[in-house]
C-alpha positions in Angstrom: 37.0 62.8 31.9 37.4 59.1 30.7 39.2 58.6 27.3 38.2 58.2 24.4 37.8 54.5 22.9 39.0 53.9 19.3 35.8 53.8 18.3 35.1 57.1 19.2 37.9 58.3 17.7 36.9 56.6 14.3 33.8 58.1 14.2 35.1 61.9 15.1 37.6 61.2 12.1 34.7 60.3 9.8 32.8 63.5 10.6 35.6 65.5 10.0 35.8 63.9 6.8 32.5 64.2 5.8 32.5 67.5 6.6 35.8 68.3 5.0 34.0 66.9 1.8 30.9 69.1 1.8 32.7 72.2 1.6 35.0 70.6 -1.1 32.0 70.0 -2.8 30.2 73.2 -2.4 33.2 75.1 -3.5 33.4 73.2 -6.8 30.1 73.8 -7.2 30.4 77.9 -6.6 33.8 78.0 -8.9 31.5 76.2 -11.9 29.0 77.7 -11.7 30.7 81.1 -11.7 32.9 79.7 -14.4 29.3 79.3 -16.5 28.0 82.5 -16.0 31.3 84.2 -17.2 31.2 81.8 -20.4 27.9 82.8 -20.5 28.4 86.5 -20.7 31.6 85.9 -22.9 30.0 83.6 -25.6 26.8 86.1 -25.4 29.7 89.4 -25.9 31.3 87.3 -28.6 28.5 86.3 -30.5 27.1 89.5 -30.9 29.7 91.2 -31.8 31.6 88.9 -33.7 31.1 90.1 -36.7 32.3 93.6 -36.2 35.7 92.2 -35.5 37.7 93.0 -38.4 40.0 95.1 -39.4 38.1 98.4 -40.6 36.7 98.2 -36.5 40.0 98.6 -35.4 40.9 101.3 -38.2 38.1 103.2 -38.4 37.1 106.6 -35.9 33.8 106.3 -34.2 30.9 107.0 -37.0 26.9 108.3 -36.6 26.7 105.2 -38.6 26.9 102.1 -36.9 28.1 100.3 -40.0 30.9 102.7 -39.8 32.2 103.0 -36.6 35.1 102.0 -35.5 37.5 101.9 -32.2 40.6 103.9 -33.6 40.7 106.9 -31.3 38.9 105.0 -28.5 41.8 101.9 -28.2 45.3 105.0 -28.9 43.6 107.0 -26.3 43.5 103.6 -24.3 46.9 103.3 -24.8 48.4 106.5 -24.0 46.3 107.2 -21.0 47.9 103.8 -19.5 50.9 105.2 -20.5 50.9 108.2 -18.9 49.1 106.3 -15.6 52.2 103.7 -15.8 55.1 106.2 -16.1 53.1 108.5 -13.0 52.6 106.1 -10.5 55.0 103.0 -11.1 58.3 105.2 -9.5 56.1 106.8 -7.0 54.6 103.6 -5.8 57.6 101.3 -5.6 59.2 104.2 -4.1 57.0 104.7 -1.5 56.6 101.3 -0.9 60.8 100.3 -0.9 61.0 103.7 1.7 57.9 102.4 3.7 59.5 98.2 4.1 62.9 99.4 4.0 63.5 102.5 5.7 61.2 104.2 7.5 61.6 104.0 11.3 58.3 102.2 12.9 56.0 105.0 14.7 52.5 106.2 15.1 53.4 108.3 11.3 53.7 105.2 10.0 51.2 103.8 11.1 48.8 106.0 10.3 50.2 106.2 6.7 49.9 102.8 6.3 46.3 102.5 7.2 45.2 105.5 4.6 47.1 103.7 2.1 44.8 100.6 2.7 41.7 102.7 3.0 42.9 104.3 0.1 42.7 101.2 -2.0 38.7 101.0 -0.9 37.7 104.1 -2.1 35.2 104.8 -4.9 36.6 105.6 -8.1 34.3 109.0 -8.6 35.9 110.4 -5.6 39.2 110.4 -7.2 37.7 111.3 -10.8 36.0 114.5 -8.1 39.5 115.2 -6.8 41.0 115.2 -10.1 38.7 117.4 -11.6 39.1 120.1 -8.8 43.0 119.8 -9.2 44.5 118.9 -12.7 41.7 120.0 -14.7 41.2 123.7 -12.7 43.8 124.2 -10.3 46.9 123.0 -12.5 45.1 124.2 -15.3 45.6 120.7 -17.6 41.8 120.8 -18.8 40.5 117.7 -19.9 43.4 116.0 -21.7 45.0 113.0 -21.5 47.7 114.1 -19.1 44.7 114.8 -16.9 43.1 111.5 -17.2 46.5 109.6 -17.1 47.5 111.3 -13.1 43.8 110.5 -12.0 44.1 106.6 -12.8 47.7 106.9 -11.6 45.8 108.1 -7.9 43.8 105.2 -8.4 46.3 102.8 -8.8 49.2 104.1 -6.8 47.8 102.1 -3.6 47.7 98.8 -4.9 51.4 99.3 -6.0 52.5 100.6 -3.2 50.8 97.6 -1.6 52.4 94.9 -3.9 55.5 96.3 -3.3 55.2 96.1 0.1 54.0 92.7 0.6 56.5 91.8 -2.3 59.4 92.6 -0.2 57.8 91.2 3.2 57.9 87.6 1.1 62.0 88.1 0.7 63.3 85.9 3.7 65.4 88.2 6.7 68.7 85.7 5.9 69.1 87.9 2.6 69.2 91.1 4.3 71.2 89.7 7.0 73.3 88.3 4.8 74.1 91.3 2.8 74.7 93.5 5.8 77.5 90.8 7.5 79.6 91.2 4.2 79.8 94.7 4.0 76.9 96.1 2.2 74.7 99.0 3.0 71.3 99.0 3.1 70.9 101.0 -0.8 73.4 98.1 -2.2 71.4 95.8 0.0 67.9 97.1 -1.3 69.9 97.3 -5.3 71.2 94.4 -5.7 69.1 91.8 -3.5 65.7 93.2 -2.1 64.9 94.9 -5.6 65.5 92.3 -8.4 64.2 89.1 -5.4 60.7 91.1 -5.3 60.3 92.4 -9.0 58.0 89.3 -9.5 55.7 90.6 -7.0 55.9 93.9 -7.8 55.1 93.2 -11.5 52.4 91.7 -10.9 50.8 94.1 -8.8 51.6 96.7 -11.4 49.7 95.1 -14.3 47.1 93.9 -12.1 46.4 97.9 -11.1 47.4 98.8 -14.9 44.8 96.0 -15.8 42.5 97.8 -13.4 42.4 101.4 -14.3 42.0 100.2 -18.3 38.4 99.6 -17.5 37.6 102.7 -14.9 35.1 105.0 -16.9 33.4 107.1 -14.0 36.9 108.8 -12.9 37.4 109.5 -16.5 33.6 110.8 -17.3 33.9 113.1 -14.6 37.1 114.8 -15.7 35.6 115.6 -18.9 36.5 112.4 -21.5 34.9 112.9 -24.9 32.4 110.3 -25.9 32.9 110.9 -29.7 35.8 112.0 -31.0 37.4 111.6 -35.0 41.0 112.3 -34.7 43.5 111.0 -33.1 46.1 113.0 -30.5 49.8 114.6 -32.7 52.6 112.2 -33.1 55.8 113.7 -31.5 57.2 116.0 -34.6 55.0 115.4 -37.0 53.9 118.3 -39.4 50.5 119.8 -38.3 48.0 121.5 -40.7 48.9 124.6 -40.2 52.4 123.6 -41.0 53.9 124.1 -37.9 56.1 120.8 -36.2 54.2 119.1 -33.3 56.3 118.7 -30.0 57.5 115.9 -28.0 54.8 115.6 -25.8 51.7 117.6 -27.5 49.9 115.0 -27.5 49.4 115.0 -23.4 47.1 118.0 -23.7 45.3 116.6 -26.5 41.5 115.8 -26.1 41.2 111.8 -25.7 38.6 108.8 -25.5 38.6 105.8 -24.0 37.3 102.3 -24.8 34.8 102.6 -21.6 33.6 105.4 -22.6 33.3 104.6 -26.2 31.3 101.7 -25.2 29.1 103.5 -23.0 28.6 106.1 -25.9 27.1 102.8 -28.3 25.0 101.5 -25.4 23.4 104.5 -24.7 22.3 105.2 -29.0 18.2 104.0 -29.5 19.7 102.3 -32.9 20.1 98.1 -32.3 23.2 98.1 -34.4 25.1 100.3 -32.0 24.6 97.3 -29.4 26.5 95.1 -32.2 29.5 97.2 -32.1 29.3 98.2 -28.4 29.5 93.8 -27.7 32.6 93.8 -30.2 34.5 97.0 -28.1 33.4 95.0 -25.0 35.5 91.7 -26.2 38.2 93.5 -27.3 38.4 95.3 -23.9 38.4 92.1 -22.0 40.8 91.0 -24.3 43.3 93.5 -23.4 42.5 93.5 -19.7 43.2 89.4 -20.0 46.2 89.9 -22.0 47.7 92.2 -19.2 46.6 89.8 -16.7 48.3 86.7 -18.5 51.8 88.7 -18.8 52.1 89.4 -15.2 51.5 85.3 -14.7 54.0 85.1 -17.0 56.6 87.4 -16.2 56.0 86.2 -12.2 56.6 82.3 -13.3 59.5 83.6 -15.1 61.4 85.6 -12.8 60.8 83.2 -9.9 62.0 80.2 -11.9 65.5 82.1 -11.8 64.9 83.2 -7.9 66.9 80.8 -5.5 66.9 81.4 -1.7 
């Protein structure tokens, strides 16, 4: 094979640069199309629902009259369900990720567990709803409550939390572990004082992204029987009830509920066009909640990574 001449080398380089330019242009065009579509959808939602974005909309219950309907029970229910979801999924998911990455010995059993965890992240959410209907609602007797909804969504995001925890731990250089154990630290001390603090930005990012996905889920919540119309709030801890009794600290977890996606679904199914305005306003609020959670994840990751020095 004869060596290439300088002209041939320059032509080859020029063709490579041309391909890079074409791919870059295609990427920019695709990104621009996606951004334009998103801005059009968000803009249309905001313009249609802007008239309902006031204080009364956040402090009033749902009503049969579109002009008097609000999202009080929906956004309170969403926050309470997310509280139960985080309390159930975060400790279990982070602990499972740490164990699989730092303690579990490599074997065919752990390989099967890892494959199943990865596959569970792709299971349709309606399947989790059917599973929760049989286990939490009927077998355990939790009924159509905030506890059932929170545990259902915890199952949904548990694979995400586990995978995020493992990936965050894998990103830590091996010299951190080796240096810690070289001075006599135990495996737990290494995890407690080095691995977990360094992996915390990635773990928190995965947790918040998982919660952001859960807050917008509708199918599993409808499957377990969440209410579409509700005009009351769960009892506050230690509050005096209508019959004179005092509510317990955790009575609210067994209360019926509704959430933002179900409230939006209820309004869009109404024949009155005025309810579509309410649905647009509620959709904009829900999108704002999701974007806020993602923004918090980005800020936490940036803030914590500034303090990490390998």
